[in-house]
SEFIZA-3560 file (N, C-alpha, C; in Angstrom, 3 decimals):
REM SEFIZA-3560
<numar><xx>0.821</xx><yy>-1.184</yy><zz>0.000</zz><atom>N</atom></numar>
<numar><xx>0.000</xx><yy>0.000</yy><zz>0.000</zz><atom>CA</atom></numar>
<numar><xx>0.867</xx><yy>1.249</yy><zz>0.000</zz><atom>C</atom></numar>
<numar><xx>2.002</xx><yy>1.183</yy><zz>0.706</zz><atom>N</atom></numar>
<numar><xx>2.916</xx><yy>2.316</yy><zz>0.745</zz><atom>CA</atom></numar>
<numar><xx>3.444</xx><yy>2.625</yy><zz>-0.649</zz><atom>C</atom></numar>
<numar><xx>3.832</xx><yy>1.594</yy><zz>-1.380</zz><atom>N</atom></numar>
<numar><xx>4.362</xx><yy>1.799</yy><zz>-2.725</zz><atom>CA</atom></numar>
<numar><xx>3.291</xx><yy>2.371</yy><zz>-3.644</zz><atom>C</atom></numar>
<numar><xx>2.069</xx><yy>1.876</yy><zz>-3.533</zz><atom>N</atom></numar>
<numar><xx>0.976</xx><yy>2.395</yy><zz>-4.354</zz><atom>CA</atom></numar>
<numar><xx>0.707</xx><yy>3.862</yy><zz>-4.023</zz><atom>C</atom></numar>
<numar><xx>0.715</xx><yy>4.202</yy><zz>-2.757</zz><atom>N</atom></numar>
<numar><xx>0.510</xx><yy>5.589</yy><zz>-2.357</zz><atom>CA</atom></numar>
<numar><xx>1.608</xx><yy>6.505</yy><zz>-2.863</zz><atom>C</atom></numar>
<numar><xx>2.858</xx><yy>6.055</yy><zz>-2.730</zz><atom>N</atom></numar>
<numar><xx>3.969</xx><yy>6.844</yy><zz>-3.243</zz><atom>CA</atom></numar>
<numar><xx>3.907</xx><yy>6.983</yy><zz>-4.758</zz><atom>C</atom></numar>
<numar><xx>3.493</xx><yy>5.922</yy><zz>-5.432</zz><atom>N</atom></numar>
<numar><xx>3.348</xx><yy>5.974</yy><zz>-6.882</zz><atom>CA</atom></numar>
<numar><xx>2.270</xx><yy>6.973</yy><zz>-7.296</zz><atom>C</atom></numar>
<numar><xx>1.151</xx><yy>6.980</yy><zz>-6.588</zz><atom>N</atom></numar>
<numar><xx>0.092</xx><yy>7.949</yy><zz>-6.877</zz><atom>CA</atom></numar>
<numar><xx>0.569</xx><yy>9.380</yy><zz>-6.632</zz><atom>C</atom></numar>
<numar><xx>1.286</xx><yy>9.590</yy><zz>-5.544</zz><atom>N</atom></numar>
<numar><xx>1.814</xx><yy>10.923</yy><zz>-5.265</zz><atom>CA</atom></numar>
<numar><xx>2.775</xx><yy>11.378</yy><zz>-6.353</zz><atom>C</atom></numar>
<numar><xx>3.690</xx><yy>10.500</yy><zz>-6.731</zz><atom>N</atom></numar>
<numar><xx>4.675</xx><yy>10.858</yy><zz>-7.753</zz><atom>CA</atom></numar>
<numar><xx>4.018</xx><yy>11.091</yy><zz>-9.107</zz><atom>C</atom></numar>
<numar><xx>3.071</xx><yy>10.245</yy><zz>-9.473</zz><atom>N</atom></numar>
<numar><xx>2.414</xx><yy>10.393</yy><zz>-10.769</zz><atom>CA</atom></numar>
<numar><xx>1.596</xx><yy>11.680</yy><zz>-10.833</zz><atom>C</atom></numar>
<numar><xx>0.870</xx><yy>11.983</yy><zz>-9.776</zz><atom>N</atom></numar>
<numar><xx>0.072</xx><yy>13.213</yy><zz>-9.764</zz><atom>CA</atom></numar>
<numar><xx>0.974</xx><yy>14.439</yy><zz>-9.795</zz><atom>C</atom></numar>
<numar><xx>2.052</xx><yy>14.417</yy><zz>-9.050</zz><atom>N</atom></numar>
<numar><xx>2.993</xx><yy>15.545</yy><zz>-9.055</zz><atom>CA</atom></numar>
<numar><xx>3.688</xx><yy>15.721</yy><zz>-10.392</zz><atom>C</atom></numar>
<numar><xx>4.123</xx><yy>14.609</yy><zz>-10.992</zz><atom>N</atom></numar>
<numar><xx>4.790</xx><yy>14.686</yy><zz>-12.294</zz><atom>CA</atom></numar>
<numar><xx>3.836</xx><yy>15.173</yy><zz>-13.371</zz><atom>C</atom></numar>
<numar><xx>2.620</xx><yy>14.656</yy><zz>-13.389</zz><atom>N</atom></numar>
<numar><xx>1.649</xx><yy>15.070</yy><zz>-14.390</zz><atom>CA</atom></numar>
<numar><xx>1.327</xx><yy>16.555</yy><zz>-14.240</zz><atom>C</atom></numar>
<numar><xx>1.133</xx><yy>17.008</yy><zz>-13.016</zz><atom>N</atom></numar>
<numar><xx>0.839</xx><yy>18.420</yy><zz>-12.790</zz><atom>CA</atom></numar>
<numar><xx>1.997</xx><yy>19.298</yy><zz>-13.247</zz><atom>C</atom></numar>
<numar><xx>3.209</xx><yy>18.902</yy><zz>-12.898</zz><atom>N</atom></numar>
<numar><xx>4.385</xx><yy>19.671</yy><zz>-13.320</zz><atom>CA</atom></numar>
<numar><xx>4.540</xx><yy>19.730</yy><zz>-14.828</zz><atom>C</atom></numar>
<numar><xx>4.328</xx><yy>18.607</yy><zz>-15.501</zz><atom>N</atom></numar>
<numar><xx>4.435</xx><yy>18.584</yy><zz>-16.965</zz><atom>CA</atom></numar>
<numar><xx>3.360</xx><yy>19.437</yy><zz>-17.624</zz><atom>C</atom></numar>
<numar><xx>2.145</xx><yy>19.359</yy><zz>-17.139</zz><atom>N</atom></numar>
<numar><xx>1.061</xx><yy>20.146</yy><zz>-17.725</zz><atom>CA</atom></numar>
<numar><xx>1.311</xx><yy>21.637</yy><zz>-17.529</zz><atom>C</atom></numar>
<numar><xx>1.755</xx><yy>22.029</yy><zz>-16.345</zz><atom>N</atom></numar>
<numar><xx>2.023</xx><yy>23.446</yy><zz>-16.092</zz><atom>CA</atom></numar>
<numar><xx>3.183</xx><yy>23.922</yy><zz>-16.952</zz><atom>C</atom></numar>
<numar><xx>4.254</xx><yy>23.143</yy><zz>-17.022</zz><atom>N</atom></numar>
<numar><xx>5.421</xx><yy>23.546</yy><zz>-17.793</zz><atom>CA</atom></numar>
<numar><xx>5.119</xx><yy>23.635</yy><zz>-19.289</zz><atom>C</atom></numar>
<numar><xx>4.332</xx><yy>22.732</yy><zz>-19.809</zz><atom>N</atom></numar>
<numar><xx>4.034</xx><yy>22.729</yy><zz>-21.236</zz><atom>CA</atom></numar>
<numar><xx>3.016</xx><yy>23.788</yy><zz>-21.628</zz><atom>C</atom></numar>
<numar><xx>2.265</xx><yy>24.320</yy><zz>-20.690</zz><atom>N</atom></numar>
<numar><xx>1.208</xx><yy>25.275</yy><zz>-21.016</zz><atom>CA</atom></numar>
<numar><xx>1.484</xx><yy>26.686</yy><zz>-20.516</zz><atom>C</atom></numar>
<numar><xx>2.705</xx><yy>26.971</yy><zz>-20.049</zz><atom>N</atom></numar>
<numar><xx>3.021</xx><yy>28.313</yy><zz>-19.581</zz><atom>CA</atom></numar>
<numar><xx>2.932</xx><yy>29.369</yy><zz>-20.688</zz><atom>C</atom></numar>
<numar><xx>3.491</xx><yy>29.125</yy><zz>-21.881</zz><atom>N</atom></numar>
<numar><xx>3.440</xx><yy>30.179</yy><zz>-22.888</zz><atom>CA</atom></numar>
<numar><xx>2.055</xx><yy>30.370</yy><zz>-23.512</zz><atom>C</atom></numar>
<numar><xx>1.115</xx><yy>29.533</yy><zz>-23.163</zz><atom>N</atom></numar>
<numar><xx>-0.236</xx><yy>29.617</yy><zz>-23.720</zz><atom>CA</atom></numar>
<numar><xx>-0.864</xx><yy>30.965</yy><zz>-23.423</zz><atom>C</atom></numar>
<numar><xx>-2.023</xx><yy>31.159</yy><zz>-23.547</zz><atom>N</atom></numar>
<numar><xx>-2.726</xx><yy>32.389</yy><zz>-23.236</zz><atom>CA</atom></numar>
<numar><xx>-4.166</xx><yy>31.997</yy><zz>-23.060</zz><atom>C</atom></numar>
<numar><xx>-5.006</xx><yy>32.532</yy><zz>-23.885</zz><atom>N</atom></numar>
<numar><xx>-6.411</xx><yy>32.145</yy><zz>-23.793</zz><atom>CA</atom></numar>
<numar><xx>-6.690</xx><yy>30.780</yy><zz>-24.418</zz><atom>C</atom></numar>
<numar><xx>-5.658</xx><yy>30.056</yy><zz>-24.836</zz><atom>N</atom></numar>
<numar><xx>-5.852</xx><yy>28.724</yy><zz>-25.411</zz><atom>CA</atom></numar>
<numar><xx>-6.201</xx><yy>27.736</yy><zz>-24.314</zz><atom>C</atom></numar>
<numar><xx>-6.998</xx><yy>26.768</yy><zz>-24.656</zz><atom>N</atom></numar>
<numar><xx>-7.369</xx><yy>25.749</yy><zz>-23.689</zz><atom>CA</atom></numar>
<numar><xx>-7.034</xx><yy>24.364</yy><zz>-24.199</zz><atom>C</atom></numar>
<numar><xx>-5.969</xx><yy>24.277</yy><zz>-24.987</zz><atom>N</atom></numar>
<numar><xx>-5.507</xx><yy>22.987</yy><zz>-25.460</zz><atom>CA</atom></numar>
<numar><xx>-4.464</xx><yy>22.484</yy><zz>-24.471</zz><atom>C</atom></numar>
<numar><xx>-4.720</xx><yy>21.352</yy><zz>-23.873</zz><atom>N</atom></numar>
<numar><xx>-3.819</xx><yy>20.777</yy><zz>-22.880</zz><atom>CA</atom></numar>
<numar><xx>-2.834</xx><yy>19.860</yy><zz>-23.603</zz><atom>C</atom></numar>
<numar><xx>-1.539</xx><yy>20.079</yy><zz>-23.357</zz><atom>N</atom></numar>
<numar><xx>-0.524</xx><yy>19.233</yy><zz>-23.983</zz><atom>CA</atom></numar>
<numar><xx>0.464</xx><yy>18.768</yy><zz>-22.931</zz><atom>C</atom></numar>
<numar><xx>0.939</xx><yy>17.541</yy><zz>-23.112</zz><atom>N</atom></numar>
<numar><xx>1.957</xx><yy>16.960</yy><zz>-22.247</zz><atom>CA</atom></numar>
<numar><xx>3.023</xx><yy>16.363</yy><zz>-23.148</zz><atom>C</atom></numar>
<numar><xx>4.275</xx><yy>16.777</yy><zz>-22.925</zz><atom>N</atom></numar>
<numar><xx>5.418</xx><yy>16.305</yy><zz>-23.709</zz><atom>CA</atom></numar>
<numar><xx>5.210</xx><yy>16.533</yy><zz>-25.209</zz><atom>C</atom></numar>
<numar><xx>4.633</xx><yy>17.663</yy><zz>-25.565</zz><atom>N</atom></numar>
<numar><xx>4.453</xx><yy>18.021</yy><zz>-26.958</zz><atom>CA</atom></numar>
<numar><xx>3.256</xx><yy>17.385</yy><zz>-27.643</zz><atom>C</atom></numar>
<numar><xx>2.501</xx><yy>16.594</yy><zz>-26.932</zz><atom>N</atom></numar>
<numar><xx>1.321</xx><yy>15.940</yy><zz>-27.510</zz><atom>CA</atom></numar>
<numar><xx>0.061</xx><yy>16.610</yy><zz>-26.985</zz><atom>C</atom></numar>
<numar><xx>-0.826</xx><yy>16.990</yy><zz>-27.908</zz><atom>N</atom></numar>
<numar><xx>-2.101</xx><yy>17.571</yy><zz>-27.484</zz><atom>CA</atom></numar>
<numar><xx>-2.996</xx><yy>16.464</yy><zz>-26.956</zz><atom>C</atom></numar>
<numar><xx>-3.447</xx><yy>16.634</yy><zz>-25.713</zz><atom>N</atom></numar>
<numar><xx>-4.280</xx><yy>15.616</yy><zz>-25.081</zz><atom>CA</atom></numar>
<numar><xx>-5.748</xx><yy>15.911</yy><zz>-25.312</zz><atom>C</atom></numar>
<numar><xx>-6.145</xx><yy>17.148</yy><zz>-25.037</zz><atom>N</atom></numar>
<numar><xx>-7.570</xx><yy>17.491</yy><zz>-25.126</zz><atom>CA</atom></numar>
<numar><xx>-7.710</xx><yy>18.993</yy><zz>-25.280</zz><atom>C</atom></numar>
<numar><xx>-8.852</xx><yy>19.400</yy><zz>-25.740</zz><atom>N</atom></numar>
<numar><xx>-9.231</xx><yy>20.803</yy><zz>-25.741</zz><atom>CA</atom></numar>
<numar><xx>-10.338</xx><yy>20.949</yy><zz>-24.705</zz><atom>C</atom></numar>
<numar><xx>-10.103</xx><yy>21.832</yy><zz>-23.734</zz><atom>N</atom></numar>
<numar><xx>-11.010</xx><yy>21.907</yy><zz>-22.597</zz><atom>CA</atom></numar>
<numar><xx>-11.511</xx><yy>23.325</yy><zz>-22.404</zz><atom>C</atom></numar>
<numar><xx>-12.738</xx><yy>23.427</yy><zz>-21.890</zz><atom>N</atom></numar>
<numar><xx>-13.252</xx><yy>24.730</yy><zz>-21.491</zz><atom>CA</atom></numar>
<numar><xx>-12.908</xx><yy>24.960</yy><zz>-20.022</zz><atom>C</atom></numar>
<numar><xx>-13.283</xx><yy>26.094</yy><zz>-19.498</zz><atom>N</atom></numar>
<numar><xx>-12.912</xx><yy>26.451</yy><zz>-18.132</zz><atom>CA</atom></numar>
<numar><xx>-13.469</xx><yy>25.479</yy><zz>-17.098</zz><atom>C</atom></numar>
<numar><xx>-14.700</xx><yy>25.058</yy><zz>-17.267</zz><atom>N</atom></numar>
<numar><xx>-15.306</xx><yy>24.122</yy><zz>-16.321</zz><atom>CA</atom></numar>
<numar><xx>-14.591</xx><yy>22.769</yy><zz>-16.341</zz><atom>C</atom></numar>
<numar><xx>-14.229</xx><yy>22.293</yy><zz>-17.520</zz><atom>N</atom></numar>
<numar><xx>-13.527</xx><yy>21.013</yy><zz>-17.618</zz><atom>CA</atom></numar>
<numar><xx>-12.149</xx><yy>21.089</yy><zz>-16.974</zz><atom>C</atom></numar>
<numar><xx>-11.477</xx><yy>22.219</yy><zz>-17.135</zz><atom>N</atom></numar>
<numar><xx>-10.163</xx><yy>22.385</yy><zz>-16.496</zz><atom>CA</atom></numar>
<numar><xx>-10.313</xx><yy>22.411</yy><zz>-14.978</zz><atom>C</atom></numar>
<numar><xx>-11.325</xx><yy>23.101</yy><zz>-14.495</zz><atom>N</atom></numar>
<numar><xx>-11.573</xx><yy>23.145</yy><zz>-13.051</zz><atom>CA</atom></numar>
<numar><xx>-11.875</xx><yy>21.752</yy><zz>-12.505</zz><atom>C</atom></numar>
<numar><xx>-12.724</xx><yy>21.008</yy><zz>-13.183</zz><atom>N</atom></numar>
<numar><xx>-13.084</xx><yy>19.657</yy><zz>-12.729</zz><atom>CA</atom></numar>
<numar><xx>-11.890</xx><yy>18.707</yy><zz>-12.789</zz><atom>C</atom></numar>
<numar><xx>-11.042</xx><yy>18.845</yy><zz>-13.804</zz><atom>N</atom></numar>
<numar><xx>-9.859</xx><yy>17.980</yy><zz>-13.867</zz><atom>CA</atom></numar>
<numar><xx>-8.878</xx><yy>18.323</yy><zz>-12.751</zz><atom>C</atom></numar>
<numar><xx>-8.814</xx><yy>19.596</yy><zz>-12.366</zz><atom>N</atom></numar>
<numar><xx>-7.988</xx><yy>19.978</yy><zz>-11.219</zz><atom>CA</atom></numar>
<numar><xx>-8.505</xx><yy>19.376</yy><zz>-9.929</zz><atom>C</atom></numar>
<numar><xx>-9.826</xx><yy>19.363</yy><zz>-9.776</zz><atom>N</atom></numar>
<numar><xx>-10.413</xx><yy>18.717</yy><zz>-8.598</zz><atom>CA</atom></numar>
<numar><xx>-10.106</xx><yy>17.223</yy><zz>-8.568</zz><atom>C</atom></numar>
<numar><xx>-10.237</xx><yy>16.571</yy><zz>-9.705</zz><atom>N</atom></numar>
<numar><xx>-9.956</xx><yy>15.131</yy><zz>-9.772</zz><atom>CA</atom></numar>
<numar><xx>-8.488</xx><yy>14.849</yy><zz>-9.466</zz><atom>C</atom></numar>
<numar><xx>-7.585</xx><yy>15.681</yy><zz>-9.990</zz><atom>N</atom></numar>
<numar><xx>-6.167</xx><yy>15.496</yy><zz>-9.723</zz><atom>CA</atom></numar>
<numar><xx>-5.855</xx><yy>15.710</yy><zz>-8.247</zz><atom>C</atom></numar>
<numar><xx>-6.504</xx><yy>16.688</yy><zz>-7.620</zz><atom>N</atom></numar>
<numar><xx>-6.304</xx><yy>16.918</yy><zz>-6.189</zz><atom>CA</atom></numar>
<numar><xx>-6.816</xx><yy>15.734</yy><zz>-5.367</zz><atom>C</atom></numar>
<numar><xx>-7.945</xx><yy>15.152</yy><zz>-5.774</zz><atom>N</atom></numar>
<numar><xx>-8.463</xx><yy>13.978</yy><zz>-5.063</zz><atom>CA</atom></numar>
<numar><xx>-7.526</xx><yy>12.779</yy><zz>-5.196</zz><atom>C</atom></numar>
<numar><xx>-6.943</xx><yy>12.584</yy><zz>-6.378</zz><atom>N</atom></numar>
<numar><xx>-5.981</xx><yy>11.493</yy><zz>-6.574</zz><atom>CA</atom></numar>
<numar><xx>-4.760</xx><yy>11.720</yy><zz>-5.695</zz><atom>C</atom></numar>
<numar><xx>-4.280</xx><yy>12.966</yy><zz>-5.637</zz><atom>N</atom></numar>
<numar><xx>-3.136</xx><yy>13.287</yy><zz>-4.799</zz><atom>CA</atom></numar>
<numar><xx>-3.451</xx><yy>13.013</yy><zz>-3.332</zz><atom>C</atom></numar>
<numar><xx>-4.629</xx><yy>13.421</yy><zz>-2.882</zz><atom>N</atom></numar>
<numar><xx>-5.023</xx><yy>13.190</yy><zz>-1.485</zz><atom>CA</atom></numar>
<numar><xx>-5.186</xx><yy>11.704</yy><zz>-1.179</zz><atom>C</atom></numar>
<numar><xx>-5.660</xx><yy>10.929</yy><zz>-2.147</zz><atom>N</atom></numar>
<numar><xx>-5.777</xx><yy>9.485</yy><zz>-1.947</zz><atom>CA</atom></numar>
<numar><xx>-4.396</xx><yy>8.861</yy><zz>-1.761</zz><atom>C</atom></numar>
<numar><xx>-3.431</xx><yy>9.291</yy><zz>-2.554</zz><atom>N</atom></numar>
<numar><xx>-2.065</xx><yy>8.797</yy><zz>-2.395</zz><atom>CA</atom></numar>
<numar><xx>-1.465</xx><yy>9.200</yy><zz>-1.075</zz><atom>C</atom></numar>
<numar><xx>-1.684</xx><yy>10.455</yy><zz>-0.674</zz><atom>N</atom></numar>
<numar><xx>-1.167</xx><yy>10.936</yy><zz>0.600</zz><atom>CA</atom></numar>
<numar><xx>-1.799</xx><yy>10.191</yy><zz>1.766</zz><atom>C</atom></numar>
<numar><xx>-3.075</xx><yy>9.919</yy><zz>1.662</zz><atom>N</atom></numar>
<numar><xx>-3.780</xx><yy>9.168</yy><zz>2.702</zz><atom>CA</atom></numar>
<numar><xx>-3.249</xx><yy>7.736</yy><zz>2.800</zz><atom>C</atom></numar>
<numar><xx>-2.981</xx><yy>7.120</yy><zz>1.651</zz><atom>N</atom></numar>
<numar><xx>-2.445</xx><yy>5.756</yy><zz>1.667</zz><atom>CA</atom></numar>
<numar><xx>-1.073</xx><yy>5.706</yy><zz>2.321</zz><atom>C</atom></numar>
<numar><xx>-0.236</xx><yy>6.690</yy><zz>2.019</zz><atom>N</atom></numar>
<numar><xx>1.098</xx><yy>6.738</yy><zz>2.628</zz><atom>CA</atom></numar>
<numar><xx>0.985</xx><yy>6.960</yy><zz>4.133</zz><atom>C</atom></numar>
<numar><xx>0.134</xx><yy>7.889</yy><zz>4.552</zz><atom>N</atom></numar>
<numar><xx>-0.007</xx><yy>8.190</yy><zz>5.977</zz><atom>CA</atom></numar>
<numar><xx>-0.577</xx><yy>7.001</yy><zz>6.748</zz><atom>C</atom></numar>
<numar><xx>-1.570</xx><yy>6.327</yy><zz>6.190</zz><atom>N</atom></numar>
<numar><xx>-2.160</xx><yy>5.192</yy><zz>6.902</zz><atom>CA</atom></numar>
<numar><xx>-1.193</xx><yy>4.021</yy><zz>6.980</zz><atom>C</atom></numar>
<numar><xx>-0.406</xx><yy>3.822</yy><zz>5.950</zz><atom>N</atom></numar>
<numar><xx>0.587</xx><yy>2.748</yy><zz>5.987</zz><atom>CA</atom></numar>
<numar><xx>1.659</xx><yy>3.039</yy><zz>7.025</zz><atom>C</atom></numar>
<numar><xx>2.097</xx><yy>4.288</yy><zz>7.088</zz><atom>N</atom></numar>
<numar><xx>3.108</xx><yy>4.652</yy><zz>8.082</zz><atom>CA</atom></numar>
<numar><xx>2.560</xx><yy>4.480</yy><zz>9.496</zz><atom>C</atom></numar>
<numar><xx>1.319</xx><yy>4.865</yy><zz>9.722</zz><atom>N</atom></numar>
<numar><xx>0.713</xx><yy>4.707</yy><zz>11.045</zz><atom>CA</atom></numar>
<numar><xx>0.544</xx><yy>3.232</yy><zz>11.392</zz><atom>C</atom></numar>
<numar><xx>0.162</xx><yy>2.441</yy><zz>10.412</zz><atom>N</atom></numar>
<numar><xx>-0.010</xx><yy>1.006</yy><zz>10.642</zz><atom>CA</atom></numar>
<numar><xx>1.317</xx><yy>0.353</yy><zz>11.001</zz><atom>C</atom></numar>
<numar><xx>2.380</xx><yy>0.742</yy><zz>10.318</zz><atom>N</atom></numar>
<numar><xx>3.701</xx><yy>0.171</yy><zz>10.608</zz><atom>CA</atom></numar>
<numar><xx>4.182</xx><yy>0.569</yy><zz>11.996</zz><atom>C</atom></numar>
<numar><xx>3.870</xx><yy>1.805</yy><zz>12.412</zz><atom>N</atom></numar>
<numar><xx>4.280</xx><yy>2.229</yy><zz>13.760</zz><atom>CA</atom></numar>
<numar><xx>3.576</xx><yy>1.414</yy><zz>14.827</zz><atom>C</atom></numar>
<numar><xx>2.302</xx><yy>1.082</yy><zz>14.586</zz><atom>N</atom></numar>
<numar><xx>1.545</xx><yy>0.300</yy><zz>15.572</zz><atom>CA</atom></numar>
<numar><xx>1.983</xx><yy>-1.156</yy><zz>15.607</zz><atom>C</atom></numar>
<numar><xx>2.486</xx><yy>-1.693</yy><zz>14.506</zz><atom>N</atom></numar>
<numar><xx>2.835</xx><yy>-3.105</yy><zz>14.436</zz><atom>CA</atom></numar>
<numar><xx>4.253</xx><yy>-3.410</yy><zz>14.907</zz><atom>C</atom></numar>
<numar><xx>5.095</xx><yy>-2.397</yy><zz>15.045</zz><atom>N</atom></numar>
<numar><xx>6.466</xx><yy>-2.620</yy><zz>15.481</zz><atom>CA</atom></numar>
<numar><xx>6.509</xx><yy>-3.068</yy><zz>16.929</zz><atom>C</atom></numar>
<numar><xx>7.268</xx><yy>-4.112</yy><zz>17.221</zz><atom>N</atom></numar>
<numar><xx>7.400</xx><yy>-4.506</yy><zz>18.632</zz><atom>CA</atom></numar>
<numar><xx>8.212</xx><yy>-3.447</yy><zz>19.380</zz><atom>C</atom></numar>
<numar><xx>7.748</xx><yy>-3.128</yy><zz>20.564</zz><atom>N</atom></numar>
<numar><xx>8.442</xx><yy>-2.119</yy><zz>21.359</zz><atom>CA</atom></numar>
<numar><xx>9.404</xx><yy>-2.806</yy><zz>22.306</zz><atom>C</atom></numar>
<numar><xx>10.622</xx><yy>-2.313</yy><zz>22.322</zz><atom>N</atom></numar>
<numar><xx>11.619</xx><yy>-2.833</yy><zz>23.257</zz><atom>CA</atom></numar>
<numar><xx>11.933</xx><yy>-1.728</yy><zz>24.244</zz><atom>C</atom></numar>
<numar><xx>11.913</xx><yy>-2.083</yy><zz>25.491</zz><atom>N</atom></numar>
<numar><xx>12.196</xx><yy>-1.117</yy><zz>26.544</zz><atom>CA</atom></numar>
<numar><xx>13.612</xx><yy>-1.364</yy><zz>27.045</zz><atom>C</atom></numar>
<numar><xx>14.439</xx><yy>-0.408</yy><zz>26.814</zz><atom>N</atom></numar>
<numar><xx>15.828</xx><yy>-0.529</yy><zz>27.283</zz><atom>CA</atom></numar>
<numar><xx>15.870</xx><yy>-0.137</yy><zz>28.765</zz><atom>C</atom></numar>
<numar><xx>16.529</xx><yy>-0.950</yy><zz>29.528</zz><atom>N</atom></numar>
<numar><xx>16.675</xx><yy>-0.639</yy><zz>30.957</zz><atom>CA</atom></numar>
<numar><xx>18.127</xx><yy>-0.316</yy><zz>31.236</zz><atom>C</atom></numar>
<numar><xx>18.298</xx><yy>0.525</yy><zz>32.208</zz><atom>N</atom></numar>
<numar><xx>19.638</xx><yy>0.911</yy><zz>32.605</zz><atom>CA</atom></numar>
<numar><xx>20.269</xx><yy>-0.243</yy><zz>33.401</zz><atom>C</atom></numar>
<numar><xx>21.576</xx><yy>-0.473</yy><zz>33.247</zz><atom>N</atom></numar>
<numar><xx>22.223</xx><yy>-1.596</yy><zz>33.955</zz><atom>CA</atom></numar>
<numar><xx>22.135</xx><yy>-1.470</yy><zz>35.477</zz><atom>C</atom></numar>
<numar><xx>21.976</xx><yy>-0.252</yy><zz>36.003</zz><atom>N</atom></numar>
<numar><xx>21.900</xx><yy>-0.082</yy><zz>37.445</zz><atom>CA</atom></numar>
<numar><xx>20.517</xx><yy>-0.362</yy><zz>38.011</zz><atom>C</atom></numar>
<numar><xx>19.553</xx><yy>-0.579</yy><zz>37.137</zz><atom>N</atom></numar>
<numar><xx>18.212</xx><yy>-0.857</yy><zz>37.611</zz><atom>CA</atom></numar>
<numar><xx>17.205</xx><yy>0.103</yy><zz>36.979</zz><atom>C</atom></numar>
<numar><xx>15.939</xx><yy>-0.126</yy><zz>37.204</zz><atom>N</atom></numar>
<numar><xx>14.910</xx><yy>0.748</yy><zz>36.606</zz><atom>CA</atom></numar>
<numar><xx>14.915</xx><yy>2.128</yy><zz>37.246</zz><atom>C</atom></numar>
<numar><xx>14.583</xx><yy>3.111</yy><zz>36.448</zz><atom>N</atom></numar>
<numar><xx>14.443</xx><yy>4.470</yy><zz>36.955</zz><atom>CA</atom></numar>
<numar><xx>15.718</xx><yy>5.272</yy><zz>36.987</zz><atom>C</atom></numar>
<numar><xx>16.795</xx><yy>4.741</yy><zz>36.496</zz><atom>N</atom></numar>
<numar><xx>18.052</xx><yy>5.495</yy><zz>36.515</zz><atom>CA</atom></numar>
<numar><xx>18.425</xx><yy>5.938</yy><zz>35.146</zz><atom>C</atom></numar>
//
């Protein structure tokens, strides 16, 4: 689950970075391109909705990573180190 969460985080971040970098010189154009390939032509509402979907995917990945880390912390056996002179020292 940790690997899947990290993969979702990395994929969402990479896709967002590529889309922003490829569309900086644009203007009022709404053609989305990644790595020089035109993916879609979108209106303002479609761009807003795709941003929401991308944010939800990112949050799902972040949630998977956080829950896996919490689960691993709970499953680790705890060892209590004692001082050689006795407890409490």
